N, C-alpha and C positions, 0 to 999 in steps of 0.2 A: 798383522793385516789378514782379513779373512778371505778364504779363496774367492769368494763372490767379488770382492773388491779387486782383487788381482786380475780375473777376467775381465771384468768390466773395464778396467784400466788398458788392457791389452786390445781390446776390440771396440771399434766404432761401427754402428750399424746403420747403413746406407739406404735412405728412405727415398725413391723418388715419386716426386707429386707431379701428375700429370693433368693441367687443366684442359680439358676438351675444347676442341675446336679452334677458331682464332682468325684474325686476318679476314681474309675473302670467305671464310666458314664460319657463318654466325652460329650454327647449329639451331637449335629450338629458339622459336621467340614468339611472344604474344604481346602485342605493343610495345611498351618499353622494357619488358621482361625479356632479356636476350641471354642464352646460354653462354656463349663464350665471355661474357663479361662477369656473369655470376660465377661460372665455373673458375675462372682466374682469381678472383676475390676471395674465394674460397681455398684455392690452392696456397694462395700467400698467407691468408692468415693462419692455416693449418702449419704452414712450414714456420712461420714466426714463434708459434707456440711449441713445436718441435726442437726449435734450435736453442732453447732454454735448457735442453738436456745435454750436457756434454758428450754423451756416449751416442749421439744420434747425428749423421750429417745428413743434411737436407739438400737434395738435387732437384731442380725444376727441369721440366721440358720446354718451358715458356714461361717468361716473366714479365711479357707485355703482348699487346694484341697483334700476334704475329702466326701466320698459317706455318705449322709444321707438320708434315708427312707423317703418316702414322708408324711407318716403318723406322723413321728417323727418332720417334719419340723411344720406341722400343731399343733402338740402338744406343741411345744415350744410357739407358737403365743397363742394358748388356754391357757397354764398354766400362761403366762405373763398378761393374760386378756387384750390384745393388742387392740388398737383402729383401726389398719388398717394392713392389710398382703399385701404386695407386692411381687410377684413372677418375677424374670427377667431370660428372656430367649433370644435365638437367632432363627430365623427360617431358613429353607433351602428348597431346591426343586430341583427336578431331571432338571429343567430346570434353565438356567442362567438368564432368564428374570424377573421372579417375584420380586419385591422389594417393601419396605416400611415398616412403623411400624404399628401394630395392638395391641390392648388392650382388652382382654377378663374379662369378668364376669361369675358367674356361671350362668347356665340356660340350659334348653331343646331346646331352640330354636337352628337353624343351619342349614348347609347344608353338603353335601357329603365332601366338602374341608375342612369345620371346623372339621368334624368327623375323617378325616384322621390325621389332627394335633393333636387332642384330643389322638388318638390311638398311635400315636408316642410318646407324652409326657408322656401319662399314662403308656405305656410299661415298663418305668423305673422298676414299681413294680417285673417285672420278675427277675431282678438282685436281689431282696430281699430275704432273707431267709423265708422260711413260710409265704409268701405273702397271701395266701389263709386264714390265720389265721387272718391276719390284716384288709384285705379288703372283703367285700362282692361285689367282682366286676371282670368282665373279659374284659381285655383291649380290646379284640378282638370283643365285643359284644354290637350291638346296644341298647340290653334292658337293658344293665346296665345304660343307661342313666335315669332311673327312681330312683325315692327314695329321692329327694331333700327335706331337712326339712323345717318346717315353719319359724324358726329362720334364716334359710339361705336366704328365700324369702324375709323377712322382711329386712334384709340387702342388698337387690339388688339395692333400690334407692341410697344407699350411696355408693355402688360400683361403680354404673353407673355414679354417679357425680365425682369421682376421674377419672374413665377412660377416660370421656369427658374432663377434666382438662389435662390430660396426652397426649390425641391425639393433642389437639388444641397446647400444648406447643411443642409438635415434629413438627407439621406444621409450626410453627414459626421459627423453624430453619431449614426448607427447607426439612424435611423429608416426603416422599411420604404417604398420610394418606390412610389406608386402614381400617378405621374406628373401632368403639366399636363393639364388637362381644360378643355373648352368647356362652357358650359351657360347658361340664361337665367334668373339668379337676379336678383330684382327689384331688389334692393339695388344691385347692378353697373349693371343697366340703367337706373337713374334718375340715375345719376351722369354727369358730362360730363367726366371725367378718366382717366387708366389707372387701371384698378381690379383688383384680385383679391379672391377669397374662399379662405381658407384651412380646411381641415378637418384640425385638428393630430393626430387619431388618434382610435381607436374606444374609448369609455367602455363598449362593451357587450363588449370584451377585458379578460379581468382583469388581465393583466401591463400593458397600454397604460394602462388606465383608473387603476390605481396609479401608474404613471409621470406620466400629465398630472395626476393629484391631488396630487402631492407638490412640495414647494416646490423641490427639487432638480430635478425634472423640468422643472418650469415655468420655472426660472431658464435651464435649458439651451436649451430650445426658444425662450425669448425673446431670449437672447443670438444665437442661430442667426438668427432672424428679423430682428432689429435689424441684424446685419451685412449680410443680404440687401438691407435697406433702404438701408442706407448705401452699399453697393457700387452699387446703383442711381442714388441720387443722383450718387455721383462719375461715373457715365456722363452724367448730364444736365449737371453742370459740364463736362464734357470736350467734349460737343455743343456747349454754349454757347460755350466758348472758340473750337472749331473754327469755328462760325459767324462768330464775331468777327472771327477770324482772315482768313477768306475774305472776308469784307464788306470788312474793311481792304484786303486784297489788290486787290480790285475796284474800291475807290475811289482807290487809288494808280494803277491802270491808266488810270483816268477823268482823272485831274489829268495824268497823263503825255501823254495824247493831246490834252486840253486845251492843256497848254501848248506842245506840238508844232503844233498849230493858230494859237495865238497868234503863235509865233515866225516861222511861214510867211507870216502876213497882209502 
């Protein structure tokens, strides 16, 4: 049995899929295109694909149309000691022109456009009871962009790795690439593992909205996203194997040195 097989059998990778919004929070909507519904359908489709891999354990923050507070979404992932947190959303704009997919990782960098998207997504907390007790955060304040933990900064490289895989896969199915970006989304800020927030596309764009609302479009996006996650998990497995090989090599050197010392006594 190869080392890779042994490692894979020993470790199951927990992926938390977070369907944005839900219940009293519809998210972005344009006519019959409703973000909370599209995000949920995508999350469930991605989960079904990932479950076919017996090394992946899928956890959902919601599986039906209910309102889940942002800190509780993060808490679900933290309590499960998840390896990855993926939050799924749809974008919108006052203009019908903007289109394309973008993936966010946690960070302070960004521009005014990013900040407006952050305010829109983070404003969900205003629907929560006693949100001031749960967050040290004002969704309308730029000063709230400070306070990233060391642990979250350490996760940045891994988050960027997944984000890049996601955007590359979306490009391969002809979605316009709006790149990987950094912003201070609360749902990412509250998690303690690599995490990304994905804006699938713009419901305010007629063509893109129709695509994202269709079974065909949702399946295509779900397959693309699931493949990115599976490729990310493959990298985790490879890193685990490499770490084990390095550790084993180091252990052999120590034993060899010890044996030499014993023989020379």
